[in-house]
LUMFIMI-252780 format. One line per field, with one value per residue (C-alpha): x negated, y, z; residue number from 1. Coordinates in steps of 0.5 Angstrom, whole numbers. Layout:
<guzas>
x	(X ...) $
y	(Y ...) $
z	(Z ...) $
num	(NUM ...) $
</guzas>
This chain:
<guzas>
x	(92 98 99 102 104 104 107 104 97 98 95 100 100 92 92 96 93 86 89 92 85 81 86 84 90 90 93 95 96 101 101 105 101 94 90 91 94 97 103 104 97 94 98 98 94 89 91 89 95 94 101 104 110 114 119 115 116 117 113 111 108 105 102 100 96 93 92 88 83 82 82 77 73 74 72 66 64 65 62 68 68 72 72 75 76 83 89 93 101 103 109 110 116 118 124 120 117 122 120 113 114 118 113 107 111 112 105 103 108 104 97 95 89 92 93 97 93 94 94 87 84 88 84 77 79 83 81 86 92 98 102 105 102 99 98 90 90 83 84 87 82 82 79 79 85 84 76 79 84 78 74 80 81 73 74 80 76 70 75 78 84 86 88 93 94 99 104 111 115 121 124 124 126 126 127 126 119 116 117 116 115 116 111 109 103 107 110 106 108 107 109 111 112 111 114 110 112 114 118 121 121 129 130 125 129 135 131 130 137 138 142 138 143 138 137 130 131 125 124 118 113 110 103 99 91 88 83 76 75 80 79 75 81 83 78 81 89 94 101 108 113 117 125 126 132 128 123 118 113 114 109 102 95 90 82 81 75 73 73 78 85 92 98 105 109 116 121 126 130 127 130 126 123 116 119 113 116 123 122 121 128 130 138 138 134 139 145 142 142 148 152 149 154 149 146 153 153 146 148 154 150 144 146 143 136 137 138 132 128 130 129 122 120 123 119 112 114 118 113 107 112 112 105 104 108 102 96 99 92 94 93 99 94 91 95 94 98 96 99 106 107 114 116 120 125 130 137 142 149 152 147 142 134 131 126 121 117 122 121 127 125 128 126 119 119 118 120 117 123 121 113 113 108 104 104 97 94 97 96 91 96 102 98 96 104 106 101 103 110 108 104 111 115) $
y	(-120 -116 -109 -106 -98 -97 -91 -87 -86 -87 -93 -98 -96 -96 -102 -106 -103 -105 -112 -112 -110 -116 -121 -118 -114 -108 -102 -95 -91 -85 -80 -73 -70 -67 -71 -78 -80 -73 -75 -81 -84 -77 -75 -80 -81 -86 -92 -99 -102 -109 -112 -112 -109 -113 -118 -125 -128 -121 -118 -113 -118 -122 -117 -112 -117 -120 -112 -111 -115 -114 -106 -107 -111 -107 -101 -104 -107 -100 -95 -92 -89 -94 -96 -101 -98 -102 -98 -98 -98 -96 -96 -90 -92 -98 -99 -99 -106 -110 -107 -108 -115 -116 -113 -117 -123 -121 -119 -126 -129 -125 -128 -121 -121 -117 -117 -114 -110 -106 -98 -98 -103 -98 -92 -96 -95 -88 -85 -79 -84 -85 -91 -97 -102 -103 -107 -107 -109 -110 -110 -103 -99 -92 -91 -86 -88 -82 -85 -92 -89 -86 -92 -96 -91 -92 -99 -99 -95 -99 -105 -102 -99 -92 -86 -81 -75 -69 -73 -74 -80 -77 -83 -91 -95 -103 -108 -115 -116 -109 -103 -95 -90 -83 -78 -71 -73 -78 -85 -91 -97 -104 -111 -109 -103 -103 -97 -95 -88 -88 -82 -82 -90 -90 -85 -88 -95 -91 -88 -95 -97 -100 -99 -100 -102 -97 -89 -86 -81 -77 -76 -71 -72 -66 -67 -63 -64 -63 -57 -59 -56 -62 -68 -71 -72 -78 -83 -87 -89 -88 -90 -90 -96 -95 -95 -102 -100 -95 -96 -90 -91 -85 -79 -82 -79 -82 -81 -79 -82 -75 -73 -70 -72 -73 -72 -74 -75 -73 -75 -70 -70 -67 -62 -64 -71 -67 -62 -61 -56 -53 -47 -53 -54 -57 -57 -63 -67 -65 -67 -73 -76 -72 -76 -83 -86 -89 -82 -81 -87 -87 -80 -82 -88 -84 -76 -76 -78 -73 -67 -69 -70 -63 -60 -62 -60 -53 -53 -53 -54 -60 -63 -62 -65 -72 -72 -71 -77 -81 -76 -71 -67 -64 -56 -51 -49 -56 -56 -53 -55 -60 -62 -66 -72 -74 -82 -85 -89 -93 -93 -98 -96 -98 -94 -99 -97 -102 -105 -109 -108 -109 -109 -110 -115 -114 -116 -113 -109 -109 -103 -102 -99 -99 -99 -94 -96 -100 -100 -97 -102 -107 -104 -109 -115 -111 -110 -118 -119 -115 -117 -124 -122 -119 -125 -129 -124) $
z	(-176 -173 -174 -167 -166 -158 -156 -150 -148 -140 -137 -138 -146 -146 -142 -147 -153 -150 -149 -157 -160 -156 -159 -166 -167 -171 -166 -167 -160 -161 -155 -156 -151 -153 -148 -145 -138 -137 -133 -128 -129 -128 -122 -117 -111 -114 -110 -112 -108 -105 -107 -100 -101 -107 -107 -107 -114 -117 -123 -118 -113 -118 -123 -117 -113 -119 -121 -115 -117 -124 -123 -118 -123 -129 -126 -123 -130 -133 -128 -126 -119 -114 -107 -103 -97 -94 -91 -85 -85 -78 -74 -70 -66 -63 -67 -73 -71 -74 -81 -80 -78 -85 -89 -86 -88 -95 -95 -93 -98 -103 -101 -99 -94 -88 -80 -75 -70 -64 -63 -60 -66 -71 -68 -69 -77 -76 -69 -70 -72 -68 -67 -63 -68 -75 -81 -83 -91 -93 -101 -102 -105 -109 -116 -121 -126 -131 -132 -133 -138 -142 -141 -144 -150 -152 -152 -156 -161 -161 -162 -169 -166 -167 -162 -164 -159 -160 -164 -162 -164 -168 -171 -171 -176 -174 -180 -181 -183 -180 -176 -179 -173 -176 -172 -172 -176 -181 -182 -178 -181 -177 -176 -168 -164 -156 -152 -146 -146 -139 -137 -145 -145 -145 -150 -155 -154 -156 -162 -164 -164 -158 -152 -145 -139 -135 -136 -133 -128 -126 -118 -117 -112 -109 -106 -101 -100 -93 -93 -93 -85 -83 -88 -82 -79 -84 -85 -91 -92 -87 -89 -85 -85 -91 -92 -94 -98 -103 -107 -105 -99 -96 -94 -93 -92 -97 -98 -106 -110 -112 -105 -101 -97 -101 -97 -100 -104 -102 -107 -110 -116 -122 -126 -132 -135 -134 -128 -124 -120 -118 -124 -129 -132 -138 -139 -144 -139 -133 -138 -140 -133 -131 -136 -133 -128 -124 -122 -118 -115 -113 -110 -106 -103 -101 -100 -93 -95 -101 -97 -92 -98 -101 -94 -94 -101 -99 -92 -91 -83 -85 -89 -84 -79 -83 -83 -76 -74 -77 -75 -69 -69 -76 -75 -77 -83 -85 -92 -99 -105 -110 -117 -116 -120 -123 -122 -128 -124 -128 -126 -127 -129 -122 -118 -116 -117 -121 -117 -121 -127 -133 -141 -146 -152 -159 -166 -167 -161 -154 -149 -142 -139 -132 -129 -123 -118 -117 -125 -125 -120 -125 -131 -134 -132 -135 -141 -142 -140 -146 -151 -149 -151 -158 -160 -159 -163) $
num	(1 2 3 4 5 6 7 8 9 10 11 12 13 14 15 16 17 18 19 20 21 22 23 24 25 26 27 28 29 30 31 32 33 34 35 36 37 38 39 40 41 42 43 44 45 46 47 48 49 50 51 52 53 54 55 56 57 58 59 60 61 62 63 64 65 66 67 68 69 70 71 72 73 74 75 76 77 78 79 80 81 82 83 84 85 86 87 88 89 90 91 92 93 94 95 96 97 98 99 100 101 102 103 104 105 106 107 108 109 110 111 112 113 114 115 116 117 118 119 120 121 122 123 124 125 126 127 128 129 130 131 132 133 134 135 136 137 138 139 140 141 142 143 144 145 146 147 148 149 150 151 152 153 154 155 156 157 158 159 160 161 162 163 164 165 166 167 168 169 170 171 172 173 174 175 176 177 178 179 180 181 182 183 184 185 186 187 188 189 190 191 192 193 194 195 196 197 198 199 200 201 202 203 204 205 206 207 208 209 210 211 212 213 214 215 216 217 218 219 220 221 222 223 224 225 226 227 228 229 230 231 232 233 234 235 236 237 238 239 240 241 242 243 244 245 246 247 248 249 250 251 252 253 254 255 256 257 258 259 260 261 262 263 264 265 266 267 268 269 270 271 272 273 274 275 276 277 278 279 280 281 282 283 284 285 286 287 288 289 290 291 292 293 294 295 296 297 298 299 300 301 302 303 304 305 306 307 308 309 310 311 312 313 314 315 316 317 318 319 320 321 322 323 324 325 326 327 328 329 330 331 332 333 334 335 336 337 338 339 340 341 342 343 344 345 346 347 348 349 350 351 352 353 354 355 356 357 358 359 360 361 362 363 364 365 366 367 368 369 370 371 372 373 374 375 376 377 378 379 380 381 382 383 384 385 386 387 388 389 390 391 392 393) $
</guzas>
């Protein structure tokens, strides 16, 4: 039996730990927060993505498409609320039609069940939607990801693993034959170390003596919800045609598994790794990414987009205008604030955003350095992939 310490009790860390316990390994999960799934996992729209958006052959395409099925099956098996409701991706202007066609081709290459539909057909699914054409994607769903995490945590403990919350990792000493992880509750000695720390993942890699060629840059996604009186304006999931040059899907409307309709998110640079509002500022975090040349190169390339996102963040009217491109009938008073999320985006030195899942191997260690959306969808598949890497170390 191999002893493994896993850093992070978000859905990727828990899925990895679960798979390792299934294979008979001894597992200890360390989480700095007092509860599991406190960051990216617990602050998203709860969507099971279909694999539509991702470059054919990429990890996102392969693991995301497989994950759409495995996440659904896991939820059904363990009684976690899940619904495969399908979604619409809508072109609201004629100039978006070429991008919609390319998205359709990409989805077909990834084996995603989808079809192009007319505006009148789109209204059969979403009577209040506005579009010139749309894609209907049947395998997209919604799920309670926090519920999935609670189930995974229970299965890890049932399988003989340990879950330690409220303990921050402050040191990692990797030597031939083993790894010592120093945390707030003491030392944890293991044969292997797996870093699934999300927003802190590059820092843990550096703490382990590595020099990853990316930095985590936090992008806050701000959400609203439709007020109950207007929830009937949206029946399922409505997405815009995304900007193909950016790894964000644009402001969208999504029915939630526990009721209500989520609206958002935008994407603005956060002022802390876990900065869920403009008021949360951590100078150490800001200095960390300001020192990274990739951020300045990204800013020069996308400054206009950045200004637009900040303007939408600061203006309720602009945010609502983006949503009205999808559903014009949304009234002025239809939105109420909802908790924001922060995306851990890996950024290269040249200013390019790492678009695929990525992990770094080192003797006795695996560091997951980029696992943004659709990582929750693909988490069980990512866990199997990382467990395979651990077995090969």
